[in-house]
C-alpha positions in Angstrom: 81.4 108.4 90.7 81.5 105.0 88.5 78.5 103.5 86.5 78.5 99.9 85.4 82.1 99.5 85.0 83.4 96.0 84.3 86.8 95.3 84.1 89.1 92.3 84.8 93.2 92.2 85.0 95.1 89.0 84.1 97.7 88.1 86.1 101.0 90.1 85.0 98.9 92.4 83.1 99.4 96.2 83.0 96.0 98.2 82.2 96.4 102.1 81.9 93.4 104.1 82.9 93.2 107.2 81.2 90.3 110.2 80.9 89.7 113.6 82.2 90.0 114.5 85.8 87.1 113.2 87.4 86.2 110.6 85.0 86.6 108.2 87.9 90.1 106.6 87.5 91.3 107.0 91.1 87.9 105.9 92.4 88.5 102.8 90.7 91.9 102.4 92.2 90.4 103.0 95.5 87.9 100.2 95.1 90.4 97.7 94.4 92.3 97.9 97.8 88.7 98.9 99.6 89.6 102.4 100.5 86.2 102.7 99.1 83.1 100.4 98.7 80.5 100.0 96.0 77.3 100.9 96.2 76.3 97.8 94.2 78.2 95.2 92.3 81.5 93.6 93.5 85.2 94.0 93.6 87.1 90.7 93.8 91.0 90.3 94.3 92.6 87.0 94.2 89.2 85.4 93.2 87.5 86.8 96.4 85.3 89.8 97.1 87.1 92.7 99.1 84.6 92.5 101.5 85.8 89.0 102.6 89.6 90.4 103.3 90.9 91.9 106.2 91.5 95.1 104.9 95.3 95.1 106.2 95.8 92.1 104.5 94.2 93.2 101.2 96.5 96.5 101.5 99.8 94.5 101.8 98.7 92.6 98.6 98.5 96.1 96.8 101.3 98.0 96.5 100.2 101.7 96.1 102.5 104.4 94.3 101.0 108.1 94.0 102.3 111.3 92.4 103.3 112.9 95.6 105.4 109.9 96.8 104.2 110.4 100.3 107.9 109.3 101.8 108.3 110.0 105.4 110.5 112.9 105.9 111.8 111.9 109.2 112.8 108.5 107.9 115.9 107.8 105.5 115.4 106.1 102.2 116.1 102.8 104.0 113.6 103.2 106.5 110.8 104.3 103.9 111.3 101.5 101.8 111.6 99.1 104.9 108.4 100.4 106.3 106.0 97.5 105.3 108.6 94.8 105.7 109.0 95.9 109.4 105.3 95.9 110.0 105.3 92.4 108.7 107.9 91.5 111.2 110.6 90.5 108.7 113.7 89.5 110.2 116.6 92.7 110.4 118.5 90.8 107.5 115.7 89.9 105.4 114.6 93.8 105.7 117.9 94.8 104.9 118.6 92.4 101.8 115.2 93.5 100.4 116.0 97.0 100.6 119.5 96.6 98.8 117.8 94.8 96.0 115.2 97.3 95.4 117.3 100.1 95.5 119.3 98.4 92.9 116.2 97.1 91.0 114.7 100.8 90.4 118.5 102.0 89.9 119.6 104.0 92.9 123.0 103.3 94.4 123.5 101.4 97.6 124.7 104.6 99.2 121.1 106.2 98.8 119.7 103.9 101.6 121.1 106.7 104.5 119.8 109.8 102.4 116.9 111.6 103.6 113.9 112.1 101.4 114.7 116.0 101.0 118.1 115.4 100.1 116.6 113.6 96.7 115.5 114.8 93.2 111.9 114.4 92.0 112.8 111.4 90.0 114.7 109.8 93.0 111.8 110.1 95.2 109.6 108.7 92.6 112.3 105.7 92.5 112.2 105.4 96.2 108.2 105.5 96.0 108.1 102.8 93.7 110.6 100.9 95.6 108.7 101.0 98.8 105.4 100.0 96.9 107.3 96.7 95.9 109.0 95.9 99.1 106.7 93.2 100.5 106.4 91.6 96.8 102.4 92.7 96.3 101.0 90.7 93.5 99.3 93.9 92.6 100.4 97.1 92.0 98.1 100.2 91.9 99.7 103.4 90.4 98.0 106.8 90.4 99.8 109.2 88.0 103.2 107.9 89.6 105.3 109.8 87.1 103.1 113.0 86.4 105.1 115.7 88.1 108.6 114.7 86.5 110.1 116.5 83.6 110.1 114.6 80.2 113.5 113.2 80.5 113.4 111.8 84.2 110.0 110.9 83.1 111.3 108.8 80.2 114.1 107.3 82.5 111.4 106.1 85.0 109.2 104.7 82.1 112.6 102.3 80.9 113.2 101.8 84.8 109.4 100.6 85.2 109.3 98.3 81.8 112.6 96.5 83.1 111.5 96.3 86.4 107.9 94.6 85.2 109.9 92.0 83.0 112.2 91.3 86.0 109.3 90.7 88.3 105.8 90.8 86.3 102.8 91.7 88.3 99.1 93.2 87.5 99.5 96.7 87.5 96.7 99.3 87.1 98.2 102.7 86.2 96.1 105.9 86.3 97.7 108.7 83.9 96.4 111.6 82.1 99.1 111.2 79.6 97.6 108.8 76.6 101.2 108.4 75.1 102.5 107.3 78.5 99.5 104.7 78.5 100.2 103.5 75.3 103.9 102.9 76.1 103.5 101.1 79.0 100.1 99.2 79.4 99.0 95.9 77.7 95.6 97.4 77.4 94.3 101.1 77.8 91.0 101.5 79.6 89.4 105.0 78.5 87.0 106.1 81.5 84.4 109.4 80.9 82.1 110.6 83.2 82.2 107.5 85.1 81.8 105.1 82.5 84.3 102.9 81.0 84.0 103.4 77.2 86.6 101.0 75.8 89.5 98.9 77.3 91.8 97.3 74.4 95.2 97.1 73.4 96.8 100.4 72.2 96.7 99.2 68.6 93.0 98.2 68.6 92.3 101.4 70.5 93.7 103.5 68.1 91.4 102.4 65.3 88.3 103.0 67.8 85.6 104.5 66.3 84.0 105.9 69.4 83.5 109.5 69.0 85.2 110.3 72.4 88.1 107.9 72.1 89.0 109.1 68.6 88.9 113.0 69.7 91.4 111.8 72.7 93.3 110.2 70.9 93.7 112.8 67.8 94.0 115.6 70.5 97.1 113.7 71.7 98.6 112.2 68.7 97.1 114.5 65.9 
């Protein structure tokens, strides 16, 4: 449950949300694409209250990448990435070109388009999941622990790919993570949630100088 959270993201900005389990990070993401509705206040996307959006149209505006990826096991890599373009009735040629473009963007060889999810490593599945989230070129990307289950080397590689992707195609990103170092490395601003309240949201440098007791404890626990 969230209490009095007020947060605005600028176009192209990456905001990371950190905090303990149950602090409200995933709830905040689900409010953005109207998977949940607030008891009070409002959530606005593109200047419009989410209640004014058609839910399907809203979710096509918001790519969603999660830790367990959720690839369809009976779809090839190409079919997983192409899922939303096909729902949007893109032409086969446009869809194929977009799949090839995205596989290149996330650093996967073109011949991976024919592979099945169970033939991929964890890092490769994460790359496919990111490609699928970007398939319809959404202006907003919601990411819920997308790198959380990876080993440190693969995670570092995907961090580099993510930064490169964002430089190539800037978009507004809300990134949920338990890893403060990851948040500091990837985000323009970092929001700290605790028991449903947003205690701070600032640049990594400013947050590192915060005197809020909980924020200081969080930083000192991670960085010493």
